[in-house]
N, C-alpha and C positions, 0 to 999 in steps of 0.2 A: 137696501143701503149697505155699502161695504163697511166692514169694521176696521177701525184704525187701531193699530197696535202702538202702545207707547214705547219709546226707546228703552232698552234694558239698562243702559249705562247712565251717565250723568244727565241731570236735568238742570244745569246751571242757568239756563235761560229762564227758568221759573223760580230762581233763587235758592234751589236746593243743591247741596253739594254731596248728597248721598248717591251711592252707586249700588244698584241692585244686581246681584248675581245668583245664579242657581247653584245649589249644592245637592249632591246625592247622599242620602242617608240610608240606613238599613230599611227604613219604612217607606222609602220612595224619594221623590225629588221635592225640594222646597227652595224658596228664595229668601235671602236676607239682604237688608240695606245697611251698608256701612259707609263711613266717610272714606275718602281716598287714602288718608293716612292709616286708617284701621285696616284696609285691604293690604296696604304695603307692609304694615306690621305683621299681619297674619301670614303673608307670603314669606317674610323674613323668618318667622318662627318655623314655618313648614320647611323652608330650605335648610335651616340649621338643624332641624330634627329629622329630616329625611322622610317626611310625610306630606301628603297633599291636603288641600283645603277640605276635601270631603272627609278624609279620615280624621282630621283634627276636629271638625264640627261634629262628627259622629261620636267621638270620644267625649266631647263636652256635653253633647245631648244626652248621652247615656249615664253620665256621672251623677249618682244619687246625692252627692254632697252639694251639688249646685242647687241654689234656691231661687234663681231668677226665673221669672215666669215664661219668657219667650226665648227661643233659640238665639235670636239676635242679641239679646241681653246677656245670655250665657256666653256667647262667643266674645262679645266685647269685654266682659269681666275676665274671661280666661286670657285674653290678649294682655290686658292690663296686669293681671296677676303674674303672668309669665315675666314681663319686663320688670315689675317691681321686685320679684324674687331675685332676679339676676342683678339688680342694682345694689342689693345689700341693704336697702332702706327698710326699716321695720315699720310695718303697717299693722296696727292692732286688728285682731280678728281675721287676718288674711290667711294665716297658715303659710305653707310654703308656696302655694299658688301653682305648683307644677304637678303634684299628684292628681289634681283634679282633671288633668287632661292626659295623664299617663305618660308624661314626658319627664325626662330628667335634665338638669341643667348641663350645658356644655362645659367642659373643663375650662378653668381660667388659665391665664398665662403660666402661672407657677405649676399647675397640675399638668399642663401640656408639656412643660419642660421636664418634669419628673417622669412622665410616661415615655419620653424619648431616651432616657438613660437606662 
């Protein structure tokens, strides 16, 4: 009997909006399932910081400060922390949210203007 492979992408026909993608980490290849918005947010972070998904996930996975049990949870939390830190909103117990992935915030408009002068 032939084996049937499930599609790797969305399975909205079954009510799920999660998308599964493979990532290469130092220990090998793994897959995580994120919402479409989470993948878009991750891609935006990677574009802004000049890293790829694999590098971002590897940094998050290796961070000893991360307490989430699964890689998917660690990635989701890192994405959220990144955007919260950039928003300027204070969230108790969050820290700066960027050191956990080895990224620094992009300069704001005032900082960009100063660097041009």
